[in-house]
Every structure is written in C-alpha cells, then in structure tokens.
One Martini backbone bead per residue (centre of mass of N, CA, C, O) as a GRO file, in nm:
protein
   70
    1MET     BB    1 -12.805   4.185  -4.056
    2SER     BB    2 -13.077   4.322  -4.149
    3ASN     BB    3 -13.357   4.296  -4.333
    4ALA     BB    4 -13.331   4.573  -4.468
    5ALA     BB    5 -13.037   4.541  -4.559
    6GLN     BB    6 -13.081   4.285  -4.725
    7ALA     BB    7 -13.298   4.399  -4.915
    8ARG     BB    8 -13.128   4.629  -5.025
    9GLU     BB    9 -12.895   4.461  -5.142
   10ALA     BB   10 -13.067   4.282  -5.328
   11ALA     BB   11 -13.178   4.513  -5.501
   12ILE     BB   12 -12.912   4.626  -5.600
   13GLN     BB   13 -12.809   4.364  -5.733
   14ALA     BB   14 -13.049   4.335  -5.931
   15ILE     BB   15 -13.008   4.599  -6.083
   16ILE     BB   16 -12.719   4.548  -6.178
   17ALA     BB   17 -12.773   4.284  -6.331
   18SER     BB   18 -12.968   4.416  -6.531
   19GLN     BB   19 -12.772   4.624  -6.650
   20LYS     BB   20 -12.566   4.419  -6.754
   21ALA     BB   21 -12.761   4.269  -6.941
   22ASP     BB   22 -12.831   4.507  -7.118
   23ARG     BB   23 -12.541   4.568  -7.215
   24ALA     BB   24 -12.520   4.262  -7.339
   25GLY     BB   25 -12.817   4.198  -7.477
   26ARG     BB   26 -12.996   4.045  -7.246
   27THR     BB   27 -13.339   4.045  -7.256
   28ASN     BB   28 -13.392   3.731  -7.123
   29ASP     BB   29 -13.285   3.765  -6.854
   30PRO     BB   30 -13.342   3.665  -6.525
   31ALA     BB   31 -13.267   3.935  -6.383
   32HIS     BB   32 -13.525   4.098  -6.460
   33ARG     BB   33 -13.729   3.923  -6.271
   34LYS     BB   34 -13.585   4.025  -5.984
   35VAL     BB   35 -13.635   4.329  -5.938
   36VAL     BB   36 -13.925   4.381  -5.839
   37PRO     BB   37 -13.928   4.191  -5.590
   38ALA     BB   38 -13.684   4.327  -5.451
   39ILE     BB   39 -13.804   4.609  -5.429
   40ASP     BB   40 -14.061   4.535  -5.274
   41LYS     BB   41 -13.912   4.422  -5.027
   42ALA     BB   42 -13.757   4.682  -4.957
   43LYS     BB   43 -14.004   4.865  -4.922
   44ALA     BB   44 -14.135   4.690  -4.695
   45ALA     BB   45 -13.864   4.746  -4.510
   46GLY     BB   46 -13.817   5.081  -4.564
   47CYS     BB   47 -13.701   5.157  -4.826
   48ASN     BB   48 -13.562   5.381  -5.052
   49MET     BB   49 -13.584   5.408  -5.388
   50HIS     BB   50 -13.380   5.638  -5.448
   51GLU     BB   51 -13.143   5.508  -5.296
   52LEU     BB   52 -13.129   5.248  -5.453
   53SER     BB   53 -13.083   5.369  -5.733
   54ALA     BB   54 -12.832   5.537  -5.669
   55GLU     BB   55 -12.652   5.304  -5.571
   56ALA     BB   56 -12.669   5.133  -5.826
   57ASP     BB   57 -12.550   5.349  -6.015
   58ARG     BB   58 -12.279   5.379  -5.873
   59ARG     BB   59 -12.187   5.080  -5.897
   60TYR     BB   60 -12.215   5.055  -6.202
   61GLY     BB   61 -12.024   5.284  -6.275
   62GLN     BB   62 -11.778   5.155  -6.139
   63TRP     BB   63 -11.778   4.901  -6.311
   64LEU     BB   64 -11.728   5.044  -6.578
   65VAL     BB   65 -11.459   5.169  -6.502
   66ASN     BB   66 -11.311   4.899  -6.417
   67ASN     BB   67 -11.403   4.766  -6.726
   68ALA     BB   68 -11.255   4.927  -6.918
   69GLY     BB   69 -11.153   4.767  -7.218
   70ARG     BB   70 -11.284   4.455  -7.199
   0.00000   0.00000   0.00000
C-alpha cells in the first residue's frame, strides 16, 4: 500500500471514529484530535478532501445500518 493510500485510509478511519464519538456523546474523545492531522497528511499526500469525506460518510452510514437497533 502506498503512502497516499495509507494516509487516505488513516484519514477516513479518523473521521469515522470522530463521527462515532459524536454519536455516543463523547465530546472530549481523543478521536476528535486525530482528524485534522490525519486529513492534513492525506492532503499532503495528494488525496482529495471531497473524496475522503464522501468515503467516510459512506462507511459511517453503512456502520449505522449494520448496527441499527443495538
């Protein structure tokens, strides 16, 4: 996996972790502090912010569907 792909995946995972923490009401969760550095690293590696955000939203939405009713 290339550096750009790793940075992209790390940014997506950081965004999803932050969204899950928000949903759980954990406003001081450490996941929130990891989002901006991960996104900055992905952007520096040439990743498109819109694609990162869209993919993170798709995965988070799928997680919500998979965990509905739990």
